[in-house]
N, C-alpha and C positions, 0 to 999 in steps of 0.2 A: 907293933907301937912305930915302925918306920914309916908304913901307911898312915897312919890317924896324922903325924907330923907333916906327911906332904898333901892333905887334904885343902890345907888352906892355899898353897901354894899353884892346886891343880887350878882352885878355882880363881884364885887371882888372875890367873893365864889364858883360863876360858871367861873372864869377863874382858882382860884385854884385846882378844881375838875378836869376841864379838862388837866390842866399840868402834875395833878398826872397821869391821865388816860394815857397821852401822855407818862410819863415817865416810866410808868409799861409797857405799850406796847413796848415803844422802849428795853425793856431787853428781847424782847420774840425774837426767833432767826424765822425766816421767809423760812420754808423748800421749796425745789425742788420737782417739783409734774410732772412727764411723764407720759406717756399712748401713746400705740401703739393700732391700730386695726388690729382683722385678721380674716378672713371668712375660716375657716377650711372647705377640700372635705365634711365633711357631713354634713355642712350647720353651724355647731353649730359658733356663733359669739362670740369669745376671745379678752376682753379688756386687754392689759400687762400693770401693771400699776409696777412704781417704788417712795420710797419716801425718800429721803435723805436732808444731809444738812449741811449747812458750820458754823463747830465749832471750835475756834481755829485754824482758817486756816485748818481745817483738814475735810475732807469729811465722813459723819455716817453717816451707813441708821438708819433708823425708824422702828424699830418692835413693833408690836403688834397694831399697828395704823390701825383704820377702818375706812375703805372707803368706801364713800357710791357714787351711782353709780344711774344716772337718764336720764333719755330720755325725753326732751323739744321739742316744735315746739312753734310754734306762738300763740296759745292757750291753752296749759294744759303742765304740768310738770309730769312726772311717773315715782318712786320711785320703782327702777328695783331692786335691792338689795343693798349689801356691803360685802367688802372684805378685811381679815386681811393680812395686811403685815406680812412677815418670818421675819427669821432675819437678811437677807440681805435686810429688806426692800422693797421684793416684794408681789406681789399681782398678782391672773390670775381673773376675773371675768367672766364665759361664760354663754352666754343666748342660750338656747335651739333653734330646727330649731322648728320654724313654731309660735314662741311666737310671740304675736301682741308687734309690738313699733312704736308710735306716728311718724310721717314725717313730713317735713315741707311742702311748699307750693311746693319749686322745687324735692321734693324726698330726700330730704337728712336728716341722722339719725343725732340727733346730742346730743350725749353723755355728761353729765357732773358730772364729779368727783369730788368731797368734801371732803374735809379732817377738822375737825372741831377744830382741834389741844389741847392743854395742856398745864399745869404748864409751858412748857419750850416753845412750838413752836406756833408759827401763825397759823393763820385758812387759809386756802389756796384752791384753786382749780383748774380745766383743763375742757377744754372744747375739745371734740373730732367730728370732722364735718365730716362724708364719706358718699357717700352714695352705695348703694349695687350692687353688680356687679354678673351677672351671667354666668358661664362656662360649656361648653358641650366639652365630649371628641368622636370622632366617630373613624372609621379606614375605610376611603376611599379606595376601590377597588384597586387593581394596580397587574399587573402580575409580576414584578420582584424586586420592593421594598415592604417594608411594613413603612406605612404611619400613621401617628398619625395628625389628625385635630383637632382641637381646636377652637368653634365657641364663642364668646365674647361681651353679650349683656348688656343693664341697662334699668332702667323704665325714661323716660321722664316725663315732667313735666303734662304729662297726665295720667300717671299711664301706660301708653305703653312701651313695649319691643321694644328698637331698637338697632340694632347693633353698635359697638363701635372700629374705626379705628385708625391703628399707636400707639397703646397699646404695650409695650413687655411684652412676654410669654415667661416663662422657662419651658423647658420639661424637666422631671427625671423620673427615672425608682426605685422602691422603692425596696432598697438590705437591709442583713439583720442587718446592722447598721448605716443607715439611708438612703438618697436619693443622685441618680446616675445622673450626669448631663447628658444631653444627645444632647439638641438642645436649641436655642435662636432665635426668630422668632416676627417679628412687625403684629399684623391685617392689613388686608388690608380693600379696602371699605367696602368690604361685612360681614368686622367682622371677618373674620377666617385666621389662618395660620396656616402652614404645617410643620411638623421635619421629616425626617428620622429613623425611627428605626432600631440602627445598628442591621442585624442577627446574628452578632457575641456573642452580648448580651445572655446568657440564662436567664431562668427563672428557676424554680424549677423545681421535676423531673415528673411532670406533662405539663412541657410548660406553665404554668402560670406567670405570670408576672402583679403587678400595677405599671400602668402609673400614675404620677401625672404631673398637669399642673399649675403654679402660677403666678397668677400676685404681683410682690414685691414692696410695700411700695409704691406704688402711692398717690399722693396728693389730689386726687379725692377717693378714691379705698379703699384703708389701702394696705392691704396684703390678698390677695384670692387666695383661691385653690380647684383644683377638681380633683380625682380619677376616676379610672373606672380600672376592672378588663380585661387582654388582654390573651387569652385562644392560643394566636399560635405562641409564643415563642419555641427556641429552647430547650429543655429539659435536663436539667441538669443528665450529666452521672456520678453517682457516683462510682469511682474505691475501687476495694477492699483495705484494708490496709492492707501491705506486714508484713510479721512476722521479727523482727527481734532479738527473744531470741535465749540463748546460746545453744538451744536445738533445732535449728529448720533442722525440715529434709531437709530442703531447699537448705540448703547451701551447696557448692562446699565439698567432698570428701575429696579432697586437705588442705582445711581450716578446717576440721574437724579433721586430723588427726594431722596439725602444732599445732592447740588447744590444744591437749590432751599431744604431747611430751611436750610442755613449761608449761603447768600445772604440769606435770607429774613431771618433772626439778625442778620447783618451790617446789612442795611439797617433795622431795627427800633429797632437802637441808635442808627443814624448819623441818625436821625427824631428818635429819643428825647431824644438831648443837643442836638439842632437846635431843641427845643420848650423845653426846659431853660434855653439861655440866653436865649430871645426871653421868659421869662418871667421870669428874672435882671433882664432890662432892663427890662423892664416897671414889675415891681415896685419896682425901682431908682429908676424917674422919678416914679412918687407918693410914694415916700417922701421923695426930694429935694423935691418942690413941696410935701409938709402940713410938712415941718422950715422951708422957707421960710415960708409963711403963717403958723407958729405963731411964729415969733421976729418 
């Protein structure tokens, strides 16, 4: 009987506790977690992350936030590590080439990024599901042109590599301050695409250039890149820097003589003016002394 009488009290307490928890949870701000996947030319897998929130109708970046990165499939969850956001709310998590990452039955990687929140922000998470793409760059022989060929493949559900068709590939050559694009093609049924390398585009002084091929922001593979050294580009010829000093002996004689005459005239006038100032000063003192004596 006592237990039955206490049921309403227990229910009311539970409702009050749930209401309090909901009220506190409502005060927290729900942040926005974004992430992109990129496979670098050296095989490093990079996950670029950003964490922000809308506070008082303004977008603010959450800094010094720890983001946990895990890889999951149907049977296991592996913690890969964590990254801390910068003052701009950005963080990068890199997975070195050769590191074992669990895949699902279809051969996809599923990366789960989790933010545990704090006293101001709610817990949030994001999943990135991508399949690994493989790219190889080669240079088919040709008599008149320089061709750059890219082979694109991915693993099927049996773990065997097979070609990928109809995927856009961008062709670049690495320059001092970035990448210079010289082609854009789609792979054919055999997973190949070819772009012509411009002969007028020089390499370094030895004729070496770095060719880069990329698949950009693909919904299945993310961003994937590959690079290779090309040693048959046009060598860069460095011209000697011309002297441009006033005493340059390579200047024409008429220019040297004209400059000397002009400079001589300028200095003559400067010395003449200084002499006049001195004479005026001396005569002024003499006149002043004579006036004093006369008085």
